[in-house]
C-alpha positions as CSV (number, residue, x, y, z in Angstrom):
1,M,0.0,0.0,0.0
2,R,1.3,3.5,-0.9
3,K,1.8,6.2,1.6
4,V,0.5,9.6,0.4
5,I,2.6,12.6,1.3
6,T,0.5,15.5,2.2
7,P,0.9,18.7,4.3
8,V,-2.3,17.9,6.1
9,N,-2.6,15.7,9.2
10,A,-5.1,13.4,7.5
11,E,-5.4,11.0,10.5
12,G,-6.1,13.8,12.9
13,R,-8.9,15.3,10.7
14,A,-10.4,11.9,10.2
15,K,-10.4,11.2,13.9
16,L,-12.3,14.5,14.5
17,G,-15.5,12.8,13.5
18,L,-17.3,15.9,12.3
19,R,-21.1,15.6,12.1
20,A,-24.1,17.8,11.5
21,G,-25.0,19.8,14.6
22,D,-21.4,20.5,15.7
23,T,-20.3,24.0,16.3
24,V,-16.9,24.3,14.8
25,R,-14.1,27.0,14.4
26,V,-12.3,26.6,11.1
27,I,-9.0,28.6,10.9
28,Q,-8.0,29.3,7.3
29,N,-4.7,30.4,5.9
30,I,-5.6,33.3,3.5
31,V,-3.0,34.5,1.0
32,E,-3.3,38.1,-0.1
33,L,-1.4,39.2,-3.2
34,K,-0.4,42.9,-3.3
35,K,1.0,44.3,-6.5
36,G,3.1,47.5,-6.5
37,R,6.2,49.2,-7.8
38,G,9.4,49.2,-5.8
39,T,12.2,51.8,-5.8
40,D,13.5,50.3,-9.0
41,K,10.1,50.9,-10.7
42,K,9.6,47.3,-11.4
43,E,6.3,45.4,-10.8
44,K,6.6,43.4,-7.6
45,T,4.1,41.0,-6.1
46,I,4.1,40.7,-2.4
47,K,2.4,37.6,-0.7
48,N,1.0,38.2,2.7
49,T,-0.6,35.3,4.6
50,R,-2.9,35.7,7.5
51,K,-5.2,33.4,9.5
52,Q,-8.9,33.9,9.6
53,A,-11.4,32.1,11.9
54,F,-14.9,31.1,10.7
55,E,-17.1,29.7,13.5
56,G,-20.5,28.3,13.0
57,L,-22.9,25.3,12.8
58,V,-22.1,22.3,10.7
59,L,-25.1,21.8,8.4
60,S,-23.8,18.8,6.4
61,V,-20.9,16.5,6.0
62,K,-20.6,14.9,2.6
63,H,-18.5,11.8,1.7
64,G,-17.4,11.4,5.3
65,K,-13.7,10.7,5.9
66,E,-12.9,10.0,2.2
67,A,-10.3,12.0,0.3
68,G,-13.1,14.2,-1.2
69,G,-14.9,14.8,2.1
70,M,-16.6,18.2,2.4
71,F,-18.5,19.9,5.2
72,T,-20.7,23.0,5.2
73,V,-20.6,25.6,8.0
74,R,-23.2,28.3,8.5
75,T,-23.1,31.4,10.7
76,T,-24.8,34.8,10.9
77,L,-22.5,37.8,10.4
78,S,-23.9,41.3,10.7
79,G,-27.5,39.9,10.4
80,V,-26.7,38.0,7.2
81,G,-26.5,34.2,7.0
82,V,-23.2,33.1,5.5
83,E,-22.3,29.5,4.5
84,K,-19.0,28.2,3.5
85,T,-18.2,24.7,2.2
86,F,-14.7,23.4,3.1
87,P,-12.8,20.4,1.9
88,L,-12.0,18.3,4.9
89,Y,-8.3,17.7,3.9
90,S,-7.6,21.1,2.3
91,P,-4.1,22.5,3.0
92,A,-5.6,26.0,3.1
93,I,-7.3,25.0,6.4
94,D,-4.9,25.5,9.3
95,S,-7.0,23.8,12.0
96,I,-10.5,22.7,12.8
97,E,-11.7,22.9,16.4
98,I,-15.0,21.4,17.7
99,V,-16.4,24.1,20.0
100,K,-19.7,22.3,20.9
101,R,-21.5,19.1,20.1
102,S,-25.2,19.0,19.8
103,K,-27.5,16.0,19.4
104,V,-29.6,16.4,16.2
105,R,-32.0,14.0,14.5
106,R,-31.1,14.8,10.9
107,A,-28.0,14.1,8.8
108,K,-28.4,17.4,6.9
109,L,-29.6,20.5,8.7
110,Y,-30.7,22.5,5.6
111,F,-34.0,23.4,7.3
112,I,-32.0,25.8,9.5
113,R,-31.8,28.2,6.5
114,E,-35.5,28.7,6.4
115,K,-35.8,28.7,10.1
116,A,-33.3,31.6,10.5
117,A,-35.1,33.5,7.7
118,K,-38.5,33.1,9.4
119,A,-37.0,34.3,12.7
120,V,-35.6,37.4,11.1
121,R,-39.0,38.1,9.4
122,R,-40.8,37.6,12.7
123,Q,-38.5,40.1,14.4
124,L,-39.1,42.6,11.7
125,R,-42.8,42.1,11.9
126,N,-42.7,42.5,15.7
127,A,-40.6,45.6,15.5
128,R,-43.1,47.2,13.1
129,M,-46.0,46.5,15.4
130,M,-44.2,48.1,18.3
131,H,-43.1,51.2,16.3
132,L,-39.5,51.0,17.5
133,K,-37.1,53.6,16.2
134,S,-33.6,52.9,15.0
135,D,-30.5,54.1,17.0
136,E,-29.8,57.0,14.6
137,T,-33.2,58.6,15.1
138,V,-33.0,58.2,18.9
139,A,-29.5,59.8,19.0
140,A,-30.7,62.7,16.8
141,E,-33.6,63.3,19.2
142,E,-31.3,63.3,22.2
143,A,-28.9,65.7,20.5
144,A,-31.6,68.3,19.9
145,P,-33.6,68.8,23.1
146,E,-36.6,71.2,23.2
147,E,-36.3,74.9,24.2
148,G,-37.2,74.4,27.9
149,E,-34.6,71.7,28.3
150,V,-31.8,73.7,26.7
151,A,-31.4,76.1,29.7
152,E,-31.6,73.2,32.2
153,A,-29.1,71.1,30.3
154,A,-26.6,74.0,29.9
155,A,-26.6,75.1,33.6
156,P,-25.0,71.9,35.0
157,V,-22.3,72.0,32.3
158,A,-21.4,75.6,33.1
159,A,-21.3,74.8,36.9
160,E,-18.9,71.9,36.2
161,T,-16.6,74.0,34.2
162,K,-16.4,76.7,36.9
163,E,-15.5,74.1,39.5
164,E,-12.7,72.8,37.3
165,V,-11.3,76.2,36.8
166,V,-11.4,77.1,40.5
167,V,-9.8,73.9,41.6
């Protein structure tokens, strides 16, 4: 039997036993290419590598521990659902950490997509019924008080500045 040489710890990733319902943190190596001109006015390409973490719920694992095994991770970033599909044995993945294991009754958790969308719609509907205002409008109202409040608000500020000058 042949031994395959790979930069990935294949045995370690196979032993992880990823399954749907796990919350994982995938740390990727991202290569950024920056083109610019040096002091000698020649085009130079600079490679910059960084590590980026992506933490979320595993929706599906396809092809298990095989060479072509893939897993899909979903998370919500800035109120938007984001899914990424990773090859299990990709050298671009630095490490995979299992943060939490959950017991689920399905092999594929694709229904979470619709469930999350319904929850967002429900929140928007409830916000409309309650007539809530966004933060910007509340901050603008606080910044511009009414005429009667201006004199009261200015008096303590003036008193504080006088005390600071005297002391």
